[in-house]
N, CA and C atoms as an extended XYZ file, in Angstrom:
234
Properties=species:S:1:pos:R:3:atomname:S:1:resname:S:1:resid:I:1 pbc="F F F"
N         0.709       -1.003       -0.015 N   UNK     1
C         0.333       -0.313       -0.380 CA  UNK     1
C         0.977        1.427       -0.175 C   UNK     1
N         0.189        2.300       -0.815 N   UNK     2
C         1.272        3.582       -0.964 CA  UNK     2
C         1.112        4.360       -0.071 C   UNK     2
N         1.650        5.118        0.334 N   UNK     3
C         1.319        6.461        1.274 CA  UNK     3
C         0.109        6.735        0.979 C   UNK     3
N        -0.006        7.484       -0.025 N   UNK     4
C        -1.186        8.407       -0.432 CA  UNK     4
C        -2.561        7.454       -0.081 C   UNK     4
N        -2.972        6.080       -0.239 N   UNK     5
C        -3.558        5.339        0.006 CA  UNK     5
C        -3.928        5.384        1.762 C   UNK     5
N        -2.513        5.269        2.410 N   UNK     6
C        -2.547        5.082        4.170 CA  UNK     6
C        -3.011        6.383        4.622 C   UNK     6
N        -2.909        7.858        3.845 N   UNK     7
C        -3.058        8.809        4.349 CA  UNK     7
C        -4.623        9.045        4.028 C   UNK     7
N        -5.180        9.039        3.019 N   UNK     8
C        -6.864        8.435        2.923 CA  UNK     8
C        -7.288        8.099        3.810 C   UNK     8
N        -6.883        7.288        4.117 N   UNK     9
C        -7.708        5.971        5.317 CA  UNK     9
C        -7.378        6.516        6.680 C   UNK     9
N        -6.503        7.227        6.946 N   UNK    10
C        -6.217        7.465        8.033 CA  UNK    10
C        -7.423        8.935        8.745 C   UNK    10
N        -7.060        9.639        7.714 N   UNK    11
C        -7.928       10.750        7.624 CA  UNK    11
C        -9.490       10.470        7.565 C   UNK    11
N        -9.744        9.614        6.736 N   UNK    12
C       -11.264        9.196        6.973 CA  UNK    12
C       -11.614        8.483        8.311 C   UNK    12
N       -10.714        7.728        8.812 N   UNK    13
C       -10.641        7.340       10.424 CA  UNK    13
C       -11.011        8.272       11.014 C   UNK    13
N        -9.757        8.879       11.104 N   UNK    14
C       -10.295        9.755       11.890 CA  UNK    14
C       -11.288       11.229       12.344 C   UNK    14
N       -11.592       11.402       11.231 N   UNK    15
C       -12.793       12.062       10.870 CA  UNK    15
C       -14.326       11.509       11.619 C   UNK    15
N       -14.432       10.085       11.380 N   UNK    16
C       -15.119        9.218       11.414 CA  UNK    16
C       -14.782        9.339       13.171 C   UNK    16
N       -13.870        9.039       13.829 N   UNK    17
C       -13.406        8.617       15.558 CA  UNK    17
C       -14.082        9.558       15.841 C   UNK    17
N       -13.556       10.653       15.572 N   UNK    18
C       -14.004       12.255       15.871 CA  UNK    18
C       -15.478       11.959       15.759 C   UNK    18
N       -15.697       12.219       14.347 N   UNK    19
C       -17.571       12.402       14.638 CA  UNK    19
C       -18.034       11.570       16.043 C   UNK    19
N       -17.629       10.143       16.290 N   UNK    20
C       -18.449        9.346       16.835 CA  UNK    20
C       -18.230        9.882       18.193 C   UNK    20
N       -17.203       10.247       19.153 N   UNK    21
C       -17.004       10.792       20.096 CA  UNK    21
C       -17.656       12.082       20.600 C   UNK    21
N       -17.704       12.511       19.422 N   UNK    22
C       -18.817       13.964       19.845 CA  UNK    22
C       -19.644       13.678       19.843 C   UNK    22
N       -20.479       12.254       19.345 N   UNK    23
C       -21.772       11.859       19.338 CA  UNK    23
C       -22.275       11.795       20.805 C   UNK    23
N       -21.188       10.718       21.219 N   UNK    24
C       -21.391       10.159       22.325 CA  UNK    24
C       -21.328       10.997       23.968 C   UNK    24
N       -20.650       12.239       23.153 N   UNK    25
C       -20.160       13.093       24.663 CA  UNK    25
C       -21.607       14.091       24.599 C   UNK    25
N       -21.798       14.568       23.236 N   UNK    26
C       -23.352       15.229       23.236 CA  UNK    26
C       -24.227       14.005       23.725 C   UNK    26
N       -24.438       13.160       23.615 N   UNK    27
C       -25.397       12.417       24.672 CA  UNK    27
C       -25.388       12.081       26.379 C   UNK    27
N       -24.153       11.707       26.299 N   UNK    28
C       -23.884       11.601       27.921 CA  UNK    28
C       -24.113       12.875       29.038 C   UNK    28
N       -23.993       14.517       28.178 N   UNK    29
C       -24.515       15.258       28.848 CA  UNK    29
C       -25.863       15.923       29.112 C   UNK    29
N       -26.844       15.071       28.033 N   UNK    30
C       -28.068       15.056       28.016 CA  UNK    30
C       -28.792       14.584       29.846 C   UNK    30
N       -29.733       15.508       30.040 N   UNK    31
C       -29.812       14.405       31.791 CA  UNK    31
C       -31.915       14.264       30.967 C   UNK    31
N       -31.917       13.580       32.366 N   UNK    32
C       -33.529       13.214       32.219 CA  UNK    32
C       -33.936       12.449       30.952 C   UNK    32
N       -34.820       12.366       30.967 N   UNK    33
C       -35.576       11.292       30.167 CA  UNK    33
C       -35.627       11.306       28.820 C   UNK    33
N       -34.873       11.296       27.949 N   UNK    34
C       -35.093       11.627       26.170 CA  UNK    34
C       -35.768       10.586       25.548 C   UNK    34
N       -36.057        9.623       25.782 N   UNK    35
C       -36.994        8.755       25.001 CA  UNK    35
C       -38.190        8.606       25.509 C   UNK    35
N       -39.175        9.789       24.849 N   UNK    36
C       -40.421        9.769       25.049 CA  UNK    36
C       -41.140        8.870       23.788 C   UNK    36
N       -42.171        8.390       24.057 N   UNK    37
C       -42.932        7.851       22.613 CA  UNK    37
C       -41.303        6.697       21.749 C   UNK    37
N       -40.558        6.366       22.137 N   UNK    38
C       -39.602        5.843       22.005 CA  UNK    38
C       -40.228        4.197       21.880 C   UNK    38
N       -39.955        3.039       21.274 N   UNK    39
C       -40.002        1.734       21.043 CA  UNK    39
C       -39.235        1.194       22.090 C   UNK    39
N       -39.744       -0.168       22.484 N   UNK    40
C       -39.074       -0.473       24.092 CA  UNK    40
C       -37.484       -1.330       23.148 C   UNK    40
N       -37.646       -1.536       22.314 N   UNK    41
C       -36.067       -2.387       21.664 CA  UNK    41
C       -35.229       -1.490       21.318 C   UNK    41
N       -36.128       -0.158       21.067 N   UNK    42
C       -34.605        0.516       20.727 CA  UNK    42
C       -34.038        1.095       22.446 C   UNK    42
N       -34.870        1.740       23.132 N   UNK    43
C       -34.562        1.691       24.580 CA  UNK    43
C       -33.835        0.865       24.925 C   UNK    43
N       -33.823       -0.314       24.862 N   UNK    44
C       -32.972       -1.901       25.897 CA  UNK    44
C       -31.402       -1.554       24.607 C   UNK    44
N       -31.044       -0.696       23.371 N   UNK    45
C       -30.123       -0.959       23.013 CA  UNK    45
C       -30.359        0.037       22.621 C   UNK    45
N       -29.467        1.133       22.348 N   UNK    46
C       -29.768        2.325       21.848 CA  UNK    46
C       -28.754        2.458       21.660 C   UNK    46
N       -27.406        2.495       21.725 N   UNK    47
C       -26.019        1.985       21.014 CA  UNK    47
C       -26.156        1.568       19.346 C   UNK    47
N       -26.926        0.473       19.661 N   UNK    48
C       -27.236       -0.935       17.976 CA  UNK    48
C       -27.949       -0.158       17.278 C   UNK    48
N       -29.071        0.386       17.772 N   UNK    49
C       -30.522        1.319       16.968 CA  UNK    49
C       -30.139        2.478       16.647 C   UNK    49
N       -29.316        2.931       16.719 N   UNK    50
C       -29.133        4.394       16.872 CA  UNK    50
C       -28.434        5.012       15.213 C   UNK    50
N       -29.319        5.374       14.679 N   UNK    51
C       -29.153        5.751       13.423 CA  UNK    51
C       -27.744        6.906       13.060 C   UNK    51
N       -27.508        7.479       13.904 N   UNK    52
C       -26.042        8.239       14.114 CA  UNK    52
C       -24.854        7.217       13.978 C   UNK    52
N       -24.499        6.803       14.708 N   UNK    53
C       -23.685        5.617       14.287 CA  UNK    53
C       -23.975        4.841       13.008 C   UNK    53
N       -24.884        4.378       13.036 N   UNK    54
C       -25.407        3.060       11.989 CA  UNK    54
C       -24.611        4.436       10.983 C   UNK    54
N       -25.269        5.593       10.516 N   UNK    55
C       -24.284        6.461        9.526 CA  UNK    55
C       -23.200        6.663        9.416 C   UNK    55
N       -21.715        6.384       10.269 N   UNK    56
C       -21.090        6.472       10.232 CA  UNK    56
C       -20.370        4.883       10.015 C   UNK    56
N       -20.636        3.907       10.403 N   UNK    57
C       -20.120        2.997        9.631 CA  UNK    57
C       -20.531        2.597        8.572 C   UNK    57
N       -21.642        2.718        7.905 N   UNK    58
C       -22.190        2.895        6.608 CA  UNK    58
C       -21.192        4.080        5.317 C   UNK    58
N       -20.834        4.774        6.860 N   UNK    59
C       -20.107        5.795        5.667 CA  UNK    59
C       -18.747        5.088        5.193 C   UNK    59
N       -17.927        4.636        6.493 N   UNK    60
C       -16.564        4.098        6.694 CA  UNK    60
C       -16.763        3.579        5.376 C   UNK    60
N       -17.985        2.280        6.079 N   UNK    61
C       -17.459        1.194        4.576 CA  UNK    61
C       -17.481        1.585        2.927 C   UNK    61
N       -18.406        2.808        3.095 N   UNK    62
C       -18.505        3.372        2.062 CA  UNK    62
C       -16.922        3.656        1.416 C   UNK    62
N       -16.599        4.193        2.157 N   UNK    63
C       -15.085        5.478        1.883 CA  UNK    63
C       -14.379        4.204        1.742 C   UNK    63
N       -13.818        3.121        2.182 N   UNK    64
C       -12.602        2.134        2.158 CA  UNK    64
C       -13.566        0.985        0.788 C   UNK    64
N       -15.008        1.017        0.324 N   UNK    65
C       -15.429        0.273       -0.875 CA  UNK    65
C       -14.557        1.119       -2.297 C   UNK    65
N       -15.301        2.323       -2.190 N   UNK    66
C       -14.401        3.169       -2.977 CA  UNK    66
C       -13.353        3.391       -2.895 C   UNK    66
N       -12.563        3.575       -1.932 N   UNK    67
C       -10.798        3.569       -2.219 CA  UNK    67
C       -10.523        1.925       -2.727 C   UNK    67
N       -11.019        1.024       -2.354 N   UNK    68
C       -10.608       -0.457       -2.917 CA  UNK    68
C       -10.413       -0.549       -4.541 C   UNK    68
N       -12.187        0.139       -4.950 N   UNK    69
C       -12.793        0.171       -5.867 CA  UNK    69
C       -11.613        0.685       -6.894 C   UNK    69
N       -11.443        1.893       -6.660 N   UNK    70
C       -10.831        2.706       -7.919 CA  UNK    70
C        -8.728        2.530       -7.893 C   UNK    70
N        -8.629        1.533       -6.365 N   UNK    71
C        -7.436        0.963       -6.822 CA  UNK    71
C        -7.567       -0.030       -7.190 C   UNK    71
N        -7.860       -0.743       -7.772 N   UNK    72
C        -8.279       -2.366       -8.452 CA  UNK    72
C        -8.856       -2.081       -9.722 C   UNK    72
N        -9.014       -0.887      -10.370 N   UNK    73
C       -10.184       -0.813      -11.673 CA  UNK    73
C        -9.341        0.175      -12.632 C   UNK    73
N        -8.517        1.719      -11.636 N   UNK    74
C        -8.614        2.751      -12.128 CA  UNK    74
C        -6.910        2.326      -11.993 C   UNK    74
N        -6.396        1.906      -11.572 N   UNK    75
C        -4.386        1.804      -11.322 CA  UNK    75
C        -4.200        3.270      -10.407 C   UNK    75
N        -5.275        3.801       -9.632 N   UNK    76
C        -5.018        4.980       -8.866 CA  UNK    76
C        -3.868        4.911       -8.546 C   UNK    76
N        -2.490        6.007       -7.977 N   UNK    77
C        -1.427        5.358       -7.405 CA  UNK    77
C        -1.008        5.226       -5.948 C   UNK    77
N        -2.281        4.717       -5.257 N   UNK    78
C        -2.484        4.772       -3.993 CA  UNK    78
C        -3.149        3.604       -3.391 C   UNK    78
């Protein structure tokens, strides 16, 4: 793997990690009951059923797949 590929991968990882940490900090600052009218299954699994966390996971997977695609099919020098 070349330096540009690793640099792009590191930037994507740091961006996703920073967003995740900031999201969890904001959630930990919220006081009291914030789940009014929410399904019981979502209350039991707040992390796994959180759409924000899923968006970070899916965005990271998309970026990694796009990097792999460009490297394989277009011979991009990273």
